[in-house]
N, C-alpha and C positions, 0 to 999 in steps of 0.2 A: 504494500500500500504506500503510494507516494506521501512524503511528509510535507506538511504546511508550515512547520516550525523547525528551525535548526539551532543547535547549540554549538558554537565555535569556541574551542578551548585553546587559549594561548598559554602554552606550558613554559613555566620558568622564565618569563620575559625579563625579569631582573637579572638573570644569568645569560640567557640566550637571545638578548636583544641588542647586541653590540653593533650590528650592521643595518639596523632599520628594518629587519625582517618582520617586526611587529605589524608593519603595514599590510602584510598579507591578510590578516584577520579583517582589517577594515575594508579591504577590497571585496572579500567574500561576503561580508555582511551587507555592503552597499548593493552588490549585484543580486544578492538574494532578495533583499527588500524591494528592489526595483521590479521584481517579478511577482510580488505579492507573497513571497515566502518570508515569514517573520524570522529574523536571525538575531541572536544575542551573542555577545562576546564575553567569555568568562576568563579572567586572568587567574592562573593558579601559581602560587609561590612554591618554591622548592621545599618550603616548610609544611606545605599543605598536602593532603592526600589527593591523588588524581581522581576526578569523578569518572565513573564508568558509563555515564549517560550521555556523553558528548557525541556529536555526529561527525565533527571534523576536529582533529588535533593538529597543532602547529608547533614545530620546534625550529628555532633560529640559530644564528651564528654566535660564536663566543670565542674568547681566548681560553688557553689551556686550563687555568685554575677553575674558571666558571664551568667549563665543560665537564670536568671531573666531578664537581659538586653536583651538577645536574644529573649526571649518570648515576651517582650513588643514590640520589633520591628516587630516581626512576626504578632502579633495581630493587628498592625496598617497597615499591608500590605494586599495584595491579595493572600498571600501564601496559605491559606486553600482552596480557590476557585480554584487555579491553580492545586493543588494536587487532589482535588475532580473531576477535569475534566479529570483525567486519567494519569497524569505524574507519573513516578516511583519515590518512595521516600524510602531511606534507612536512618533510624534514630537510632543512637547509644547512649546508656546510658542516659546522660542528654538530648540529642536530642529526645530519645525515650520517656522520661517523659514529655517533652515539648508538644508532639503531643497528649497527653491525655487530659482529662478534668481538672485535677488538680494534683499538686504535692506540696511538702513542701521544702522551702528554708529558712535557718536561723531560723527555728522553726515556720515559718508562712506559711499558705496555700496560694498557688499561682494558679490563673486560667491559664490553659494551652490553647493550640490552639484549642483543641476539635475535632481533626481529628479521634481519636479512643475513643471508649467507655471504658475508664479505668481511674483509679485514683492511684496515688502513695502516700503512707503514710510512715512516718518514720519507719525503721526497728528496731529490737532489738539489732542489731550489725552491724559492717561493713562487707559487703560481698566481700571478696577479694580472688583472686586465679584463677588458671586455671579452665576452664569449658569446658565440652564436651556435645554435644546434638545429639539426633536423630531428624532429621527434615523431615517432609513429602515432603519438597520442594527439597531435595537433596538426592541422593543415598548414598553418603559418609557421615560419621559422621562430624559434624561441631565442630571446636574448637576455643577457644579464651581465653581472660583474662578479668575477671570482677573486678570492684572496685567501689562499690556504697553503699550508706546507706539507700536507699529507697526500699520499698516493693510494687510492682505494682500488683494491683487487676484488673483483666479483667472483663468486662461485660459478661453476660451469652452467648451472641451471637458472641463474639470475639474469633477467633482462635489463639492459641499460635504459635510462630515461631518454637518451638521445645520442645522435652521432655528431661529433664536434666538427663544425665548419671552421671556426676561428676560436683560438683559445686552447686551454689545456685539459678541461674537464676533470676526469678522475686522476689527473697527474701525468702530463706529457702523453696523453692517451687519445685514442680516436673516439672515445665514448665519455659520456657524463652521466652520473647518477645511477639510479637503479629503480626498478618498479616490480612490485609483487602484489597482486590483488589490488587492494585499495591503498597500498603504501607507495608513496612517491618520494624519492630522495634525489637531491641535486645540489651542486655547488653554487648555483646561481642566486646571487643577491639581486636587489634592484629597487624595491622588493619585486621578486619575480612575477607575482600576480598582477602588480600594477603595470608592469612592462608587457605582460602577455595575457590579456583578458580572456582569450580562448582557453588557456590553461586553467584560469580561475573557474570558468564555466564548466569545464570537465570535472573538476573536483566537486563543484556544487551539484552537478547532475548525479554523480556517484552517491553523494550524501542524501539527496532528495529522493532518488530512486526512480527518476524518469528523465526523459529528454526535456530540456528547459525551453520555455517560450523564447523566441528571439528578443534581444534587447539591443537597441541602437544607442551606443554611447560614443558620440562623435569625438569627444576629447580623448577618451581612452584609446580608441582606434587610431587616432592621429598620432598619439604618443608612441604606440606600438610600432606604427609604420616608420616613424622618424628614427626610433632606436634600431630597427632592422636595417635601415639604410646607413646608419652611422657606424655600425659594427661591421668592419670589412676584414 
């Protein structure tokens, strides 16, 4: 049964909000409300339990210390079980690394949440700059900005989010991110959903449970077009 109300859970924004990824929640709420789907944003501190009733969960970017603190809190919660039950998850950069099996912080290996079969290891350089992808999940090219030092290695059965046209993706790689069911991970900041409204609508449709009615947002489309042209 399609939903008429959505709960968007912004997870540990005080830790995972370094690069403006908090804006992804605002984009989702705006585009849902514009279609008559009531959407509310819930901010969950790392000190608080993760609610199991959310429809969309969002993880953003962070530096090492904040990333480890968030991981510890998530591993003590029912977060993994909630996502495995079918909730939509968008995980960006540090948040993307967190949902894998392991990553490195301050030179030490850290156990991740284990939602995706992947590991992140230290890269040979800092991967910084504009990035553009072809993604099978969207007709338009996806753009963003990446800034990370990790190289993410996907398990053999895990699908990437997109094929890199410009940039580094998972670390001097031909691919970026990973997708499994309703879990979407990527290194793209931006916020990525402000730069790519088609991707935002994909996540909303997954959460609502139906194809969304068309919504014309001239400003958003103009911005997305400008960013695609600018990233060469």
